[in-house]
C-alpha positions in Angstrom: -9.1 -25.5 1.0 -9.4 -22.1 2.6 -12.3 -20.1 1.9 -11.1 -16.5 0.6 -12.3 -13.4 3.4 -13.5 -11.8 0.1 -16.1 -14.4 -0.7 -17.9 -13.3 2.3 -18.5 -9.8 0.4 -19.1 -11.3 -3.2 -20.1 -14.8 -2.5 -23.3 -15.2 -0.6 -26.7 -15.2 -2.3 -27.8 -12.3 0.2 -29.0 -9.1 -0.7 -25.8 -7.1 0.6 -23.5 -9.5 -1.7 -25.7 -9.2 -4.6 -25.1 -5.4 -4.1 -21.6 -5.8 -3.7 -21.2 -7.7 -7.2 -23.5 -5.3 -8.6 -21.3 -2.5 -7.9 -18.2 -4.4 -9.3 -20.2 -4.6 -12.5 -20.9 -1.1 -12.5 -17.1 -0.2 -12.1 -16.6 -2.3 -15.3 -15.4 -5.5 -13.5 -16.6 -8.6 -14.9 -17.1 -11.4 -12.6 -14.7 -13.8 -14.1 -12.1 -10.8 -13.3 -12.5 -11.3 -9.5 -14.7 -14.0 -8.1 -12.7 -17.1 -6.7 -9.6 -14.9 -6.9 -7.8 -13.5 -3.7 -8.5 -9.8 -3.5 -5.3 -7.9 -3.1 -5.1 -4.8 -1.6 -1.9 -2.3 -2.7 -1.5 0.1 0.1 0.4 3.1 -1.3 1.8 6.1 0.3 2.7 8.0 -2.8 2.0 11.8 -2.7 3.4 14.4 -4.8 4.8 16.3 -1.4 6.8 13.1 -0.4 10.2 12.9 -2.6 10.8 9.7 -1.3 7.7 8.2 -2.4 7.2 10.0 -5.8 7.9 7.2 -7.9 5.6 4.7 -6.1 2.7 5.6 -8.5 4.5 4.1 -11.3 5.5 1.1 -9.0 2.1 0.5 -7.9 1.2 -0.2 -11.7 3.9 -2.9 -11.8 2.8 -4.3 -8.5 -1.0 -4.6 -10.2 0.5 -6.3 -12.8 2.3 -9.0 -10.9 -0.7 -9.5 -8.7 -2.9 -10.2 -12.1 0.0 -12.7 -13.2 -0.3 -14.4 -10.1 -4.0 -15.0 -10.5 -5.0 -12.4 -8.1 -7.3 -9.4 -8.3 -5.4 -6.2 -7.4 -7.2 -3.1 -5.8 -5.0 0.2 -4.9 -5.9 2.4 -1.9 -4.0 5.5 -1.4 -3.2 6.0 2.5 -1.5 8.8 4.4 1.9 9.9 3.1 4.6 10.9 6.1 7.0 13.2 4.6 9.8 14.3 6.7 10.2 17.2 4.4 6.8 18.9 4.6 4.9 17.0 7.4 4.9 19.5 10.3 5.5 19.7 13.1 6.8 16.0 12.7 5.6 13.0 10.6 6.2 11.3 13.7 3.2 12.5 15.5 1.0 10.7 12.6 2.7 7.6 12.5 0.2 5.8 14.7 -2.9 7.1 12.7 -1.3 6.0 9.2 -1.2 2.6 11.3 -4.7 2.7 12.3 -5.7 4.1 8.8 -4.0 0.7 7.4 -5.6 -1.5 9.9 -9.0 -0.3 9.2 -8.7 -0.1 5.6 -8.0 -3.7 5.2 -10.5 -4.8 7.7 -13.3 -2.9 6.1 -12.6 -3.8 2.5 -12.9 -7.3 1.0 -9.0 -8.0 1.0 -7.6 -11.2 1.1 -3.9 -10.0 1.5 -2.1 -6.8 1.0 1.2 -5.3 -0.6 2.4 -2.2 1.5 4.0 0.3 -0.3 6.1 3.2 1.5 9.2 3.9 2.8 11.6 6.1 5.6 11.5 5.2 9.4 8.0 6.6 9.8 5.8 5.1 6.8 7.8 1.7 7.2 6.7 0.8 10.8 2.9 2.4 10.5 2.3 0.0 7.5 3.8 -3.0 9.1 1.8 -2.3 12.0 -1.5 -1.5 10.6 -1.2 -4.9 8.5 -0.1 -7.1 11.5 -2.8 -6.0 13.5 -5.4 -6.2 10.7 -4.5 -10.1 10.5 -4.0 -10.7 6.8 -1.0 -11.7 4.8 1.1 -8.8 3.8 4.4 -8.0 1.6 6.3 -4.6 2.3 7.8 -3.1 -0.8 10.2 -0.3 0.3 10.2 2.6 -1.7 14.0 1.8 -2.5 15.4 5.4 -2.3 18.1 6.5 0.0 15.6 7.9 2.7 14.2 4.6 3.1 17.1 3.4 4.9 18.9 6.9 6.4 17.2 9.9 7.9 18.5 12.8 9.6 22.4 13.4 9.7 23.2 10.1 8.3 21.1 11.2 5.2 23.9 13.8 4.5 26.6 11.3 4.8 24.5 8.9 2.5 24.0 11.8 -0.2 27.1 11.4 -2.5 25.9 7.6 -3.1 22.6 8.7 -4.1 22.4 9.3 -8.1 24.5 11.3 -10.0 23.2 14.5 -8.4 24.0 13.6 -5.2 20.8 14.2 -3.6 18.7 11.9 -1.2 15.9 11.5 -4.1 17.9 10.0 -6.6 17.8 6.1 -6.7 20.3 4.2 -4.7 
């Protein structure tokens, strides 16, 4: 049986591990809720200024339920959002910064695996590159909106198939 990475934070009888366990209790988390269970980081690019990711707040709650049901302990982290609509001059400038943020978040917290939540042609590679660099098991949950698979001129061509309003922010 493989030892969980998170066990190095919570398991040993060191002062630091005692502090980590104490802080979990301070957060209202009982030992039975997290000890011995894989800690699954949910990295969410949700933002009120990213129309393609607006629904990810609710989707994260569904992912948390799934992690609980599978016997894990979910913890959600908000990571940078890269909105084609508002991020200027271009979100491409920040893709690598998001990849670094994802990698360092996964390395610096007691995560045993990750669920990556995002979409579009900037956040998708950033989330995947960051998780791959961190070397933890991860799964990518796409935004599930039209702009997750089409950008630029091709977005306009796809618009009539996206929801009843004909916009690219409706459900695909």
